[in-house]
C-alpha positions, 0 to 999 in steps of 0.5 A: 287338526280337523276330524276325519270324515268317515264314509262307511256304510253307516254314513252312506245309509244315513245320507240315503235316508235323509234324501227320502224325506218330503216337506209337507206344508199345510194351510189352515184358515183362521176364524179371522180369515187369515191363513196359517201355515204349518210344515213338517218333514215326513218320510216319502212312504207316508206322504199320502197318509199325511195328506189324507189326515190333513183333509179329514181335519178340515 
């Protein structure tokens, strides 16, 4: 038998938190002229901070 799926407050909160994530893709130029890309999931409130941090690394 299949497990029953619960739709309690806890599950709904987790779904709402998952929707508040943004994927940030950062490009870096290597010494040989090619580009490498990194990506990570960031909370929506921290996106601007991550972008500022990435710009300072250049």
